[in-house]
C-alpha positions in Angstrom: 93.9 108.1 107.2 95.9 109.1 104.1 95.0 111.0 102.1 97.5 111.2 98.7 96.8 114.6 96.5 94.8 113.3 93.5 94.5 117.2 91.5 94.3 120.7 91.9 90.4 122.3 92.2 91.6 123.5 88.8 92.2 120.6 86.8 88.9 119.6 87.2 85.8 120.4 85.4 81.7 120.8 86.7 80.1 118.1 85.5 83.2 116.3 84.4 85.8 113.7 85.7 89.6 112.5 85.6 91.1 110.2 86.0 94.1 109.9 88.7 96.1 106.6 89.5 96.7 106.2 93.2 98.5 103.7 94.9 98.1 102.0 91.9 94.8 102.1 91.5 92.5 103.6 88.5 90.4 106.4 90.5 87.9 108.6 88.8 87.4 112.4 90.7 84.7 114.6 89.9 83.2 117.9 90.6 79.7 117.4 90.5 77.0 120.0 91.6 79.9 122.3 93.4 81.3 118.7 95.9 83.7 116.7 95.0 84.1 112.5 94.6 86.4 110.4 94.3 85.4 106.5 92.9 87.0 103.4 91.2 87.3 104.3 87.8 86.4 100.8 86.5 82.7 100.2 86.0 82.2 96.3 86.7 79.6 95.9 84.0 82.4 95.9 81.0 85.1 98.0 82.5 84.2 101.3 80.7 86.4 104.6 82.3 84.0 106.2 84.5 86.1 109.4 84.6 84.0 109.7 81.1 81.2 109.7 82.0 78.6 112.4 82.7 77.6 113.5 85.9 74.4 115.6 87.8 72.7 115.3 90.7 75.6 112.7 92.4 75.3 110.3 89.9 77.3 109.5 87.4 76.3 107.6 83.9 78.8 105.1 82.6 79.8 106.2 79.1 79.5 102.4 77.2 76.1 101.4 78.7 74.7 103.9 80.8 74.5 102.3 84.0 74.2 105.0 86.9 76.5 104.8 90.1 76.0 107.4 93.2 78.9 109.5 93.6 78.9 109.3 97.2 78.7 105.2 97.8 79.5 104.2 95.0 76.1 102.1 95.1 75.5 100.9 91.6 71.7 102.5 90.5 70.5 100.7 87.4 71.3 97.9 85.3 73.2 96.6 83.3 75.6 97.4 86.0 74.9 94.5 89.1 77.4 95.6 91.6 78.9 99.1 93.0 82.0 100.4 92.7 84.1 101.7 95.8 84.1 105.5 96.9 86.6 107.0 98.6 86.9 109.7 101.1 88.2 112.7 99.7 89.1 116.7 101.2 90.1 119.7 100.1 92.8 122.3 101.2 94.7 125.1 99.9 93.0 124.3 96.3 94.3 121.0 96.2 92.3 117.7 96.1 93.2 114.6 98.5 91.5 111.1 98.1 92.6 109.0 100.9 92.6 105.2 99.1 94.0 103.5 102.4 
């Protein structure tokens, strides 16, 4: 595993996402219900930035068409999304959030 720094803990707001680019990939990093998550930032339905979606109860809602995704697994939970997004392992160390995009 090759964890890379994505953000500081202070950069993240409960219930909101932040877009970061790691190894050329747009990743959405979330602080949701006190836990940190990272998933691909592009909704497979129409390409919306999931980092702009509302998150709660371990899920993020696409800001364009309300598809929901499980933040831990990336699984699509309802239409209009028909496919999952990739989720990434996250670690927090010394107030920094690290994501393994390998």
